[in-house]
Phi, psi and omega in degrees: 000120180293148176262161178306323182295339182275348184275161173293162181300320180296314180295319180298314180294324177300317179290318182291333184252011178293127183293139180231130175273135176247134180230127176258359185244022181297121183282149170241127180235122177287145175291129186262017176207162177295151177305327182294349177245358187269147174260124181249151172239161177242128178230132183229158172247027183272004179066042181263156175196168175282152189311320185276355177285160172295138178290158172289148175242168182304129179078004183297125180245020174273185176226164176239145176265130176239106178305139185293345177265012179293135176289136183306328180293344180265006177257124181238163180243121176253000176287117177238146179200145175288352185272352178213157183260123182271003185304313182299317178298319182294333177280323184207109181305332183294347176300315181255337189220083190287057183296316180294319181296320179295317178298321178296319179295325176293314180300325180277354180083008178287321176250146179288326181173177180239152176295160179294325183233147170249167186225146181227137175240167173273135178265185176057040179270138180284330180217088184277031184301321180296322177294315181299320187263335186233294188289326176298308176300328177296316177296320177302317178297320179296319179294319177296321179297330177275359181060045177285136180269334182201163182228133171264117180262130176237140182274181177302000000 
């Protein structure tokens, strides 16, 4: 693992000056039913979308809807960064977006069901204020409208 001292000055300053949001009011809500009765949704910051959707662009703070019955081969990643290797995702979508595993858990009765739609955002944003104030709450409203009991969040 590289240390700050090992980085170039530009990379070091980038890490030291990356904006961080601090929240002292993050709620914790216990699941009020067994997982076997719960409806789950999947939300990711991996910049994923279905093949026919517009790709994410740099700094994009919108979201994409991925129907939960989408075949994994129809899910693509337009999130690009020199900071990560997409090879594993290209081999198996479940690395970042465990859609097959969730369906298997429903089939085995471990999960009660899945939401009709899953949601994807672009990760690695320097200022995600629009997500915090607009698109994030919009997705939250959509999840509440679907009566989702819990959300599995996956990173880039």
